[in-house]
N, C-alpha and C positions, 0 to 999 in steps of 0.2 A: 401769605403763600407759603406752603411747607418747604423746608430746606430739601434740596434734591439729594438723593442718596448716591453714594459712590458706586460706579459700575465695577462689580467684582466678577471676574471670569475664573471659573474653576475648571481645571483641566481633566480631572478624573472623577468617577463616582465616589462620593464620601458617605459615611454612615447617614442614614435618613435623618436622625435627630440633628445632626450638624447641618445638613443641607436645608432642613426646615428653618432652623434659626438664622441661617444666612439669608434665606429668602425674606424673612421678617425684618432683618436689620439693613440689608443692602439691596441695591438693584443688581440681582445676581443672575448669572447665566451658568447653568449647570451642564455637565456632560452626561446626558441621560443614557447614552448607549455605552458609556465607559470605554469606548475605543480610544486608544492613545492618540493624542494630537500629533500631527506631523510637524516638522520644523516650519513648513509654510503656514500651517494653522496657527502655530505659536506666534509667528511673525505678524499675522493678521490680528491676533488677540492683543498684542502689546500696542498696536496702533490706536485701539479704542478704550482699553481698560484703564481705570484708575488704580485698580489693584489686581494683580495676577496671583492666583493660588495654584501653583504647580505641585507636582509630587517629585520624588527623587528619580523617577524615570524620565522626566522631561528635561531635555538638554537646553538650558537657557544660556546660550553662548553669545559671543559678541555679534555674530551675524544676525541672530534673532533680535537682540537689543538695539541693533542699528536701525530697526524699524519702529522703535518705541516713540510715541508722541510725548509731548510734555505732560500729558495727563497722567502717565504711568508714574506713580510716586512710591509704590510699595510692591514688593514681591514677597508674599507671605507663604513660604513653602510649607507644605504638609509633609513633614519628615524631619529627622534629626540631622542627616547629612546635608552638606551644602556644596559638595564638589560638582554638582550638576549645574551650578550657576556661576557665571563669570562675574565674580565680585568686583574685579577691577573695572570692567565695562559698565556694570551697574553703578558703581561709585562715580564714575566719570559723568554719568547722566543724572546724578543726584537721586538715584533710586535706592531706597532703603530695602534691605533684605532681612527677613526674619526666618527662624526655623522653630522646631518644637522639641527642645531638649528636655531630658529628665523623665518624661512620661513613659518611655519605653525601656527604662533601665531594667526593671525586674523581669519583664517578658523576655528580653534578649538574654539576660543572664540565665533564666530558666532554660532557654533553648541551648545555650552554650553548655550548660551542665548536662543536659540531655545527650548532647553529642559526645561530651567527654566520657559519659557512661556507655553510650551505644557503640562507639568504634572499637575500643579494646575488647568489649564483651561480645562483639559480632552479632548484635541484636537483629539488625535488618537482614543480615545474611541468613540467620536462623529462621527468621520469619518467611523469607522467600522459599527456603527449603520446605517448610511446613505447607505453605500455600500450593507449592508445586506437587505436593503429594509424594515427596521423595524421602520423608522421614521414616526410618526403619526402627525407631525406638532408641532408648537411652543407651549410651556406650561410654565406658570410662575414659576413652581418649578421643571421643568425637566432639567436634565444635568447641575446642578449647580456646579460650581467650586469655586475657591477662587481667588480674585484679588491679584496681587503681589505688587502693589503700597503701599508703607508704610511698607512693611515687611522687616525683617532683613535677609541679605544674609551673611553667613559665608563661606569664601573662605579658603580652605586648600591648601597652596602653592601660595605665592604671587610673582611668577616669571613673565616672560613675559606674559604667557597666563592668569594667575590669575589677573594680572594688567589690561589686555585687557578686561577680563570679568567684572572687577569692573567698568571700564569706561562705558561699555554698560549698566550694571545694574543700574548705577546712573541715566541714562537717562530714565529708567523705574520706577524711584521713590523708588528704593530699598536702604536701609541703609546698608553701606558696613562695614563688620567686617572681620578680617583675622587672621590666625595663620600661622606663617612661622618660619623657623629656625633662620632667622635674620630679624630684623625690617627694613622695607623699609625706604628710606630717608624721612626726614620730609616734604619736598616739595611735594612728592608724596602722603603722608598721607593727607596733606592739600588739594591738588587738588581733591582727591577722598572722602574727609571727612571720612576717614577710621579709624576704631577703631582697635587697635592691641591687641590681646590676647596672652599673653605668655603661658597661660594654655589652651591647646586644650579642655580639659574636661569642663572647665568653659564656653568656647565659645559654644560648642556643645549643652549644656543644655538651651541656650538662643536664638537659631536661629530658623527662620521659614524655611529657605532653606539652605542646605549645598552643596557647589560645590567643588568637588575634582579636584585639578589642580596641584598636586605634582607628581614627577616621582616615579616609582617603584624602590626602592633600598632595601637592607636588613633592613635598618632602618625604611622604610615605609611599609613593608609587614604587612598586617592586622593592619595598623595604626588605622583604624576604626574597632576595635575589637568588639567582642560581648559585652563586658563591656561598651565600649564607645558608641556603637549604642544604648544601653539602656538608655543613658543620653538624647537622643533626645526627643523632645516633640511629643505627638501623632499627632499633626497637622503639623508636619514638613515634608519636602521633601528632598531627596538626589538626586544630579545630579553628574554623574561621566563620564567625557570625558578623563580621564588620563590613568590609568591602573586598570584593574579589581582586581589585587592582593592587592591593597591598602585597599580594604574592605573585611571583613570576609563575603563572599557571603551567606553562609548557615545561619549565624546569621541574616543577613539583610532580607533574604527571610522569615525566621520565624517571624520576627517582622512585616513585611509587611502583612503577612497572618493573624496575630493576631490583626491587626489594631493598632499596637503601633507605627507605622510610617505611615504617610498619603499616601505616594507614592514615586516613584523613576523614574528618567530618566537616562537610562544607554546606553552608546555607547560602553562600554568595559565590559568584563566579566572575572572572575577569571580563568576559564578553557577554554577560547575561542579557537577554534570556537564552542565548546560545550556550550550550554546555559541551565541553570537550568530549568527543565520542569515546575516547579511550577511557575516560572516567566512568562513563555509563556501562562499560564492559567489566569493570573491576569489582571484585568481591570485598576488597579491603577498604572500601570507602562508603560512607553514608552521605547521600546527597539529598538536599532539601531545596525546594523552590523559593528561596528568599522569604521565609515565613517566620523568622525570628521574632518579629514584632507583631505577628498576626493574631492578636486577641481583640475581642470586641471592646473590652475595657480600654485597652491601649489606643485603639484607633479613635474612639470617642474622645479620649483625653487629648490626643493630638489635635483633633478638630476644635476642641474647646480652646486650646492654645492659639490656634489660627484666629479664631473669633476675637480673643482678647487682644492679640497683636494688631489686628485690623481696626478694631474699635478704638484702642488706645491711640494708634497713629492718627486716625481720622479725627479724634478729639483734640489733636494738637500736641500730644505728649509723646515721649520716646517709648517705643514698644519694648516690652520687657525682654524679648528674645531676639534682639537685633544681632545679626552676625557681623562680627568685625574681623576682617582678615588681618592678622598681625603682620603679615608680610607687606601690607600696604601702608602700615603706620610709619610716620616719620621717625628716622633714627634718633 
């Protein structure tokens, strides 16, 4: 008698090649409509699944996990972030959590660099003028922006993505500065000619452009608080391709409106998919719908990592991308 396959429930539509392979390997239930599952739907899914494959928009909190049966042994998230999963509640139930790190580094870094270029040079503002038919021809003082060559870039979070951003930014003549929980190896600092700031406050007050590249955790929630945002120079720009919750969005909007920050490039928002209406009315911001990782190659690579994590775990081995919350480790 053939060994029964684990029941894998996938919460959103994934690339066809990944869904096909999942169907071959597991007893898989796909989300054909791609409609996001409600909290009630998720609660029902964890009652019967051996493996849940959620995305970063699915909130797997303690109330959902309270419904989990003993069958649920693995949450193999399709995404790099894990702030949407209550790791403590999962750990208490013996549920392993994995994610898909590393495969989105270059895509997200590309998008970050695109925003670093787009905001000071007013690219989308100019594009809107052209499409609206309001362009009257070239003028020596019209649509002036700022060059980025020679400016200082402050990177918050010098992990894989932050380091990839730094490499790109150096090629555009930016001076690299960074704040991180831990200082990067000396050879990396030398390669990037990067300046480390132990004090985030001190770095913020001296930078021309700030790039947010850290994960959202309880420690980084509103890391750029109202107080810290007021440390920025009036000619500085903020770029965020990480998580909206890292910035106090209301405070940032207020400072942008008052001209105390020059502009912002945002791919993520604190309450997405809702976007602050004031941001939508501003010309000095570039807004994108959380598409920093949206490449075909990247999404397929994410799916392949999910497959590896599930197969490895079901074969009785430790999955390569297990998420360990350092806050839950014994002192």
